[in-house]
N, C-alpha and C positions, 0 to 999 in steps of 0.2 A: 863121447857124450853118453849119458845114461838113457835108458828107454823113455822115462817121462819127458826128457828134454826133446824128444823127437815125436811126441804124441800128436796124433790127429784125433780130435774129438768129433764124433759124429752125433748129429742132432736131427731127429726126424720130426718134421712139423706138418706132415700130411694131415689134411682135414682141419687145420687150424685157420682162424682168420689171420689177417696180417697183424693185427694188434696182439693176438695171442702168441703168434710166432715171434714178434719182437720181444715180448716179455721173456719167452723161453731162450731166445738168443742172447739177450742182455744178461740173463742169469748164467748162461754158459760162458759168456765173456768174463764175468766176475770170478767164476770157478776155474778158468783155464790157466792155471798158474804155470805149468810146465809145457803146455801145448804151444805149438807153433802155427796150428791151423785148425779152424773149425769147419767141418764139412756139414753144411745144412742140406738135408734131403727134403725137398719140397714137392717133388713130382712136377709133372707138366701136362698130363692128359686132361686135367680138369680146367685148364686155362693157364694163363701166364701172369695173372695179377699178383699172386703170392711171390712168384719168382722175381718179377720186375720190382715189386715193392721192397723185397729184401735186398736186392742188388743196389737199388738207388739209395736206400736208407743207410746201408753199411758202407757204401763207397765214400760217404761223407763223415763216417765215424772216426774220431781220432784214435780209437783203440785198434783199428783195423788198418794195416799197411796198404793192402789192396784187396780187391775182390776178383776172384778168378772163376771162370766157368769150370764146373766140375767135370767128372769123367763122362757124364751124359747130360742131357738137357734138364734132368730132374734134380741136379745138384748144383750148389754154389759153394765155393770155398772162400772162407774169410781168412786171409793170411795175416797172422798176428805178428810174426817176426820171421826173419829169413832163417832157413835151415842150414 
């Protein structure tokens, strides 16, 4: 596989509202042609509303195979296809 086929797209949504984050994530999903995963960095120290909203919204999205916990509590991975 070439490098773009293994790509992880990172998207930082710190400081955004849930609505703003959804717009940014939806745009990333449209542009993620070769990516197999989008890592959404949302943080967790300011509360969990953004994290919980992202996880519930994209768990039900047909473009996302599954939602995984990221490397830490401040990240959520949206798996688009298997690696």
